[in-house]
C-alpha positions as CSV (number, residue, x, y, z in Angstrom):
1,X,0.0,0.0,0.0
2,X,1.3,3.4,-1.0
3,X,1.1,5.9,1.9
4,X,1.2,9.6,1.1
5,X,1.4,12.4,3.6
6,X,2.8,15.8,4.3
7,X,5.6,15.8,6.9
8,X,4.5,17.6,10.1
9,X,8.0,19.1,10.4
10,X,8.6,20.6,6.9
11,X,5.1,20.3,5.4
12,X,6.6,18.7,2.2
13,X,4.8,15.8,0.5
14,X,6.3,12.3,1.3
15,X,5.3,8.7,0.5
16,X,6.4,5.3,1.5
17,X,5.3,1.7,0.7
18,X,3.9,-0.2,3.6
19,X,3.0,-3.7,2.7
20,X,1.8,-4.7,6.2
21,X,-0.1,-1.7,7.6
22,X,-1.5,-2.8,10.9
23,X,-2.6,-1.3,14.2
24,X,0.3,0.2,16.0
25,X,3.2,2.5,14.9
26,X,6.0,2.5,12.4
27,X,9.0,4.9,12.1
28,X,9.8,6.5,8.7
29,X,12.2,9.2,7.6
30,X,11.1,12.3,5.8
31,X,12.5,12.4,2.3
32,X,13.1,16.2,2.5
33,X,14.2,17.2,6.1
34,X,15.3,13.8,7.4
35,X,13.1,13.9,10.5
36,X,12.2,10.6,12.1
37,X,8.5,10.3,12.1
38,X,6.1,8.0,13.9
39,X,3.2,6.8,11.8
40,X,0.4,5.4,13.9
41,X,-2.4,3.2,12.5
42,X,-5.9,2.4,13.5
43,X,-7.0,-1.3,13.9
44,X,-8.3,-1.1,10.3
45,X,-4.9,-0.1,8.9
46,X,-5.7,3.5,8.3
47,X,-3.3,6.2,9.3
48,X,-4.3,7.7,12.7
49,X,-1.6,10.3,13.0
50,X,2.0,11.2,12.1
51,X,4.3,12.9,14.6
52,X,7.9,14.1,14.7
53,X,10.0,11.7,16.9
54,X,13.5,13.1,16.3
55,X,15.5,15.4,14.0
56,X,19.1,15.7,13.0
57,X,21.2,18.0,15.1
58,X,21.0,21.7,14.1
59,X,24.2,23.3,12.9
60,X,25.0,27.1,12.8
61,X,28.2,29.0,12.4
62,X,29.4,31.0,15.3
63,X,28.9,34.6,14.3
64,X,32.2,35.6,15.9
65,X,34.7,33.0,14.6
66,X,32.6,30.9,12.1
67,X,33.2,27.7,14.0
68,X,30.4,25.2,13.4
69,X,28.1,24.9,16.4
70,X,26.0,21.8,16.8
71,X,22.8,21.6,19.0
72,X,20.0,19.2,19.5
73,X,16.5,20.0,18.2
74,X,14.4,17.9,20.4
75,X,11.3,20.0,20.4
76,X,9.3,22.0,17.9
77,X,10.3,25.3,19.5
78,X,13.2,25.8,21.8
79,X,16.4,27.5,22.9
80,X,19.8,26.7,24.1
81,X,22.9,28.7,25.2
82,X,26.1,27.3,23.7
83,X,29.7,28.2,24.5
84,X,31.7,28.3,21.3
85,X,34.7,25.9,21.7
86,X,36.9,28.0,19.4
87,X,36.4,31.6,20.6
88,X,34.6,31.1,24.0
89,X,31.6,33.4,23.2
90,X,28.2,32.5,24.5
91,X,25.7,32.1,21.7
92,X,22.0,32.0,22.4
93,X,20.3,29.8,19.8
94,X,16.5,30.0,19.5
95,X,14.5,28.0,17.0
96,X,10.9,27.3,15.9
97,X,9.2,24.9,13.6
98,X,11.7,22.1,14.3
99,X,14.7,24.3,13.4
100,X,13.4,25.8,10.1
101,X,13.6,29.3,11.7
102,X,16.7,30.1,13.8
103,X,17.7,33.2,15.7
104,X,21.2,33.8,17.2
105,X,22.2,36.2,19.9
106,X,25.7,36.5,21.1
107,X,27.0,38.4,24.1
108,X,30.1,40.2,25.3
109,X,31.8,38.9,28.4
110,X,29.7,41.6,30.3
111,X,26.5,39.9,29.1
112,X,25.5,42.6,26.6
113,X,24.0,41.7,23.3
114,X,26.4,42.8,20.5
115,X,24.6,41.3,17.6
116,X,21.1,40.0,16.8
117,X,21.0,37.7,13.8
118,X,17.4,37.1,12.7
119,X,16.9,34.8,9.8
120,X,13.7,35.9,8.1
121,X,13.5,33.1,5.6
122,X,13.3,29.4,6.5
123,X,16.7,27.8,6.9
124,X,17.2,24.1,6.8
125,X,19.7,23.7,9.6
126,X,19.4,19.9,9.5
127,X,21.1,19.5,6.2
128,X,23.8,22.2,6.3
129,X,27.3,20.8,6.0
130,X,29.7,21.7,8.7
């Protein structure tokens, strides 16, 4: 049986072949954003729901030294403070929509914001190469 759906993370169309759809759940990977998705079935084999189970780590360049910073995207929206291993700056990373929108703040050693890097367009942080 061909199963077609839109990924709940990136909203892109996906499909997979499931020969033995049965009650319970199955994990699949989105063809576009590489998120791990849980597909749950009713007792009749119909899709009951699709949810994001995991995503690849996010990657962004440090705005001070361009070192690649890696962070876990375990929730749809979230934030984390990272200390850059190369330059020692504290970088605030904020994301929404499973990392499609990312906002970076970095601070002086006195705790003052010295740059605010808003990304207005969606950015696929999952598939950026370090």
